[in-house]
Structures are given as C-alpha cells and as structure tokens.
N, C-alpha and C positions, 0 to 999 in steps of 0.2 A: 725674922715673923711670917714668911712668905713660904719658909724654908717648913716650918714651923706645919703651917695649916694645908700644906703637899704632904708631908708624912701622914697626919690626920687624916686626910683625902684620902690616902691612899689605902692604911690600915682600913678604913671604912670597906669600900670597896672590895679588898681583899676578903673582908669578914662575908658580906654581903656576897660573892662573890661563895665563899666557902657553903654558908647557910642555903642559898639554892642549888648548889651541890647534892648535899645532904638531900633537899625536899625531895629533887630530881631522883637521886638512887631510891627514895623511900619508896615515892609514886611509881617506880619502876620494879622494885620488890612487890607490892600489890597487884598490880597489873598480870605481873607473872604469875602469882599466886592463882590468880582469877581464871587465868590460861589456860592453870591444869585443871582448877575444877572442871570448867567447860570442858576441857577431852576428854574427862572421867567417864562427866555426864553421857558425852558423844559417844564414847564407846558403849555404859552400861545400855544405853536407847540401842544403838546397834546388835548390842546381845540381845536384847528384847525383842528387837525387830526378826531376827532371825528365827529365835524363838516361839514365836507366832508366825512365822512362815512354816516354818514345822507342825505345828500343831494343824495349823489349815490342810497342810498338805495327809495328816493323818485323816483328818474328816474327809477328805475325797475320796479317803483310799476305801474302793467296795471291800475289802478283805476284813478291813476294819467296823464297816457298816453294818455289814454279815455278822460281825461276831458282838456287835454289839443289841441287834436283834434276835439273837440266837438270848445272849443273858439275858432279855429283857424279857423272857419268856412270848415272845410275838408268833405270829402264825402266818402261814402263806394265804394269801387270800385269791378269790376268784373271779372270774370275770361277772357272775353272775350276782357275788356282793357286793359291788360296785353300783349306786346310784346316783344318777346325773337329776340337779335341780335346775329347771329354768331360770335362764336370766329373767327376764321378763313375765311376771304370771300378770294374766290377763284375768280383769274381773268381772 
C-alpha cells in the first residue's frame, strides 16, 4: 500500500515538474520575442534620431539657407527698409 502511494506521488511530482518546465520554456520564448521586438524598435529609433540630426544640421547650413532663399525668389533688404516698433506705446 505504501509502495503504491509512493509511486503515485512520485509520478505526480514528475508530471508537475514536466508541466512546470514546459511553462517556463514558453515564458522564456515569449520574453525572447519581446526582447527582439524592443531591440528592433530601439534600432529604428536610433536611425530616426540620426536622420533628424542630419536634417537639423542641414537647416543650420548657411549654403542651404541661401539656396532656399534663391529658390523662393527672396530679395535682399536694406537697413532703410527695416522699421522698428516701440515696445511700449504711450497714449
């Protein structure tokens, strides 16, 4: 009787350990896929950041600004054309 109970208990514990191991492996695979997804997203964001930095430097480039002004048919202005507005108007 005790030998039969021990065998049943032993088999039950072994089955529990097998199912626990399978569950653990499935969680590990799920987390591995999430990690890959986040690493890919991190790489894409780094590339986007680099692209935006390049665009910012291009906007600060004086040759680029001059080219934009020429394409937009902008004209040079003189100091006589600039008018100042007083900050506080007295009434």
